N, C-alpha and C positions, 0 to 999 in steps of 0.2 A: 504493500500500500503507500509506502513512503516514494519507494521508487516511482508509482504511477501519480505522486503528488507532485515530485520533482517534475515528471513530465510534461504534467499539466502549467506549472509554472511556464515549463520552458516551452510550450505552442502557444500561450496564451489562451486557451481553452478553459471552458466551466466545467464539462463533464466529458468524459472518455466512456465512449460503447465498446464493448469488446464482443465479437463474435465468433471467434474462433477458437476452437473449442482446445488447442495446445496452449493459447495465450491464457484461456481461462481456466485449464487446469495450473498453469505455471503461478498464476495468483489470488487461486483460492485452494487449490487440491483438491477439485472436483473432477471426478474421473469416469461422469455417465456422458453420455451423446447427444443431449440438446439442454442447451442453454445460453444463455446473455446477462453479461455484467454492464452495469452502469455505475461509474466510480464518479463522485464531484469531491470537490476539496474538504466539504465535511462529511460527505455520506457515502457507504458503500452499499448496493444492491446486485442481489443473486437472485436472478430471474429464471424459475423452470416452471416444469407441468408437474402435473400430480406424481407422473411414474418415478420421478425423482425425490420426490418430497422425504422420505426417509434416508436415501442414501444422500441427499445435500445436506441434512440435519447431522448426519454422524461424520461427515466429510470436511465442511467448511465451519470455519470460525471467523470471526471480525465484521463478516458480510450479513444484513439485513435480507432474509430468504423472503423471497414473494413466489407463492405458486398460481402460476398463474396459465391457462391453456394458449390464451394467444398472447405472447410475449411481449409485443412490440406496441400492443394495446397498453401492459402495465407501463411498458419505457415511456409511453407519450404522455399517461397520465401525471408520470414524476417530474417530466419537462416542464410540464406543465404548471405543478403545483408548487415547483422550485423556482420557478422564473427564468430558466437557463437561456442564454442568448447564443452561445456559442459551442457545439458538440463537435467533437473528434470522434473519429470513425475509422477502424480499420478498411483499408482500400482494397482486402479482401474478400469484403463483404458481396453476398449475392445480389444480382441485379435487382430480384424482386423485392429485398427487405432494403436496398437503397433509394429504388423508388418509392417505399413507405417510409423512409426518415425524410424524404424530399418534402412530405405532408405534415412534416412538424413546425414549420413555421419558424426555424432558428437556422443562424449559419452554421453549415456544414465544412469539416476540415480534414482532408482524407489523413490518416496516417500508416506506416506499415514500418518503413524501417527502422522509426522511432522505438515502435515496442521491441523489434527483432534485436536491437543494439541492447536493450535491457535485460535481453536472455541471452547474452555472449560471454559473459563472466560466470561462471559456473560456481555456485557456493560447495562448499565441502561435503553436503549432502548428495548433490546431483555429482560432484563425480565417484560419491561411493556408489552411488548406482549405476553411473556408467562402469565403474569398473565391475560391477554385478553382471552387467550385459556382457561386459568383455568375455569374463569367465564362463559365461553360459554357452556364450559362440565357441570358444576353444574349447570346453569339455565337448561340445556336443559333435565338433569336427573330429576330434581325436577317436572317438569311438565309431564314426563312419570313414576314416583314415585307409584301413584296409581295404575299402571299397575299390580303390583308386587303380584300376587294374584291365588288362585287357578285356575285353567281351562284355564289360560291364556298361549299359545304358547312362551317358548326362543325369535323364531325367531319374532316376532310379537311384541315383547319389544325391540332385537335389532333395527330393521328397526325404528321402533317409535322416538326411542333415537335418532338416526344417522337423521330422518328428523327434530326434533325438534332443534336440536343442527345447522343445515342447516340453518334452518328456521331465527334461531336468527343472524347466520351470520356468521357462523364457514364454512371457504373452505375444501378443501380435508382432510379426517379424518384418521389420522396417521395409523390406523391398522379398521380391521373390528371388530362392535363393539361386545364384548362377553359378552352373557348373558348363563349362565350354573347351571343346577337346578338339586338338587337329587345327584344321582350317577357320573352325567357330571360332576359337579364341582370339581372331586377330578383328574380333568383334567388340568394340571396350563395353557394351552393353548387352550381348546377346542374352538369348533365354535359352533353356536347359532344353534341350531335344530327344528324340528317340536315337540319336547316333550312338553309337556304340565304341567306346575308348579302343584305340589301337598300338600296337606297337609303334613306337617313334612320335607318339602324341605330344605335343604340350597340353597340357592340363592346366584352365585357369579356373579357380572358384572364388567366386566373392560371396559374403555372406554376413549375416548379423542377426544379435538377437536382440530382446526385449527385456528391461528389469525395472519396475513401478515407473512404466511411463517412458522411461531413458532407452536409445537406443546404443548399439555399439556396429560398428563397419569396418571389416577388415578385406585382405586379397591375399592368397598363394598361389604360387604357380609352379607345378612339377611338371617331368618328363617320365614318361612309360619308357621302359626300357626296349631296348632294341639298338639299330645302327643309326641313331642319333646324330644329325650334322651338327659339327662346331659353331655354326651361326648361333642355333638355338643357345647354345650354352654360353655362346657370345653376348648374346642381346640381354641374357639373363644376368652376367656380370654388368654390364653396363646399367641396366633398371638398377640392381641391389647399390652398386655404387652412388648413381645419381640419386637416390632415395637419402642413402645416408649421408652425403653432402647436404642435402635439403635439411635433414633433421638436425645435424651440428650447428646450422645456421642459425637455430631456432632459440631467442631467448628474448626478453622484455625488450620493447623500442625496435624491434627490428620490423621492416616491413614486408606486407604478405607477398608484395612483389618481389622481395629479394629471396625469399624462401623457394619462390615459383623459378626464379631465374637461376638457381642454383642445381637445381635437377636439370632443367631444360638445357642451359648453356650445355652441363656436360654430354647429354644425351646428342643435341648436335653438333659438337666437337667430334664425336663417334661418327657422325655421319647417316644419323637416324632423327634428324630435327622432323622432317616431315612424317614422319609414323607417331610423334608424338601429339597427339592433336587435342586435347582436352587438359583444362586445370589441374594443380598438383594436388588441390586438396579443397575439403569444404568442413565447416562447423558441425558438430553432433551433438546431439540433445533429446529434446522430445523431439525434434525433427530430424530427418537422417541429412538434410540438408538444410543447414543454416549457416549464418555469421561465426566466423569468418571464412571470407572467400580466399581461398590460396591460390592467385593468378598472376601472370603478365603482367594485368593493368590496377592489380592490388596495390592502395595507398596507405592501407589501415597500417597501423603500428601494434605488435602486439605487445597484450598485457597480460600479467600474471591471472589463470583462470581459465584461459582460454583452452577450448578443446577442440581437436577439428584432425582429420585423415592427411597423411602424406602419401602418396600414391602413384608418382609415374609409371608409365609405361612405352611401349615400343609393340607396334601390330602393322604384322609384314603381311599381306594379302594372298592366301595360297597357303602360307606356311602355319602362321598362329601369330599370338600376341603374348606378351607376359606382361605383368603388374603386379608390381609388391604395395599392398597398403597398410602401415599402420595407425594405430590412435595414437595422438601425443597429447600433453598436458603443459602449457606454458607455465613455468614456477617462477618465484621470484628471483632464482639464480639461472636459468636456463631451461631446460627440457626434460620432461619424463616421461617415456615410451611406455605407454598404457599397455598394448597387445606385446602378447609374451612367446609366440608360437615359431620356432627357429626360422631363417631367412635363407639357409644354405639351399645350394641349388638337392633339391632331392630325384634321383631317376629310381621310380617306384615298379 
């Protein structure tokens, strides 16, 4: 609430309407699927319907709970009663709800990045939840690692990994598990298919878990035993070194651009610059992609408490791709790598 109060002073608004459920969870602790929050400088209102009456009473403290089937009707009454003139709202709001807001006869001010910036620095509690999500993902992977062998379908590995993570306690996964083998691994965001792993394949696995609303995200790349080309091993070594250079760059005050540049320049120097087309990383928390963004155009300076991925890659059409992804925490003195799985090239 203190963060919201400071934000309202900054944007000079009388109230803030929250409709994004991730933001609502961040500010209230509510884990349901239907709610609206309205915060003023003096009062805080949480509006939901009858289905979540008991849940909201158990989860939320410090907000006045209003049970109303038509949540925007309740919001309209509050704005009129409090005689407010300028209301900030999230720019991710639906068109339908925006049209309703426009009828309230108040000045509307869209915000998005301002809210996301508040979530960018993780508290100790958030970091613990992220570490739990990482452990769930890593433990789940170790239980299915033996499946990475010739004759096993990509989709079977992906489904089994999802099952293992959920059996260990993961909630909803942040994204579909990616298992991409052979030429499929050259697609940065491939989808697990019916293709069976074959000797000499590159196998790229990208996955994550969820713990108390917070996500993890990691990628490892393997080779299936066979007559593998030296180029596959070469690009693996290049990606691994590029990632290590980027991680060594991380400390408070460094710009996100400098991290991206550390990885990108090394890959470019080895002749594979055109085969690395995505950013080097992204923030992770209640969303799988949030601030900060680790890209060549990034100007933001790192601060302690930021959590993000470092994931350079090289993708060669027809042969396959390599990506190595870890999650890191910016500390007062530098960086803590949160993911723990080994990164030496394994031929399984």
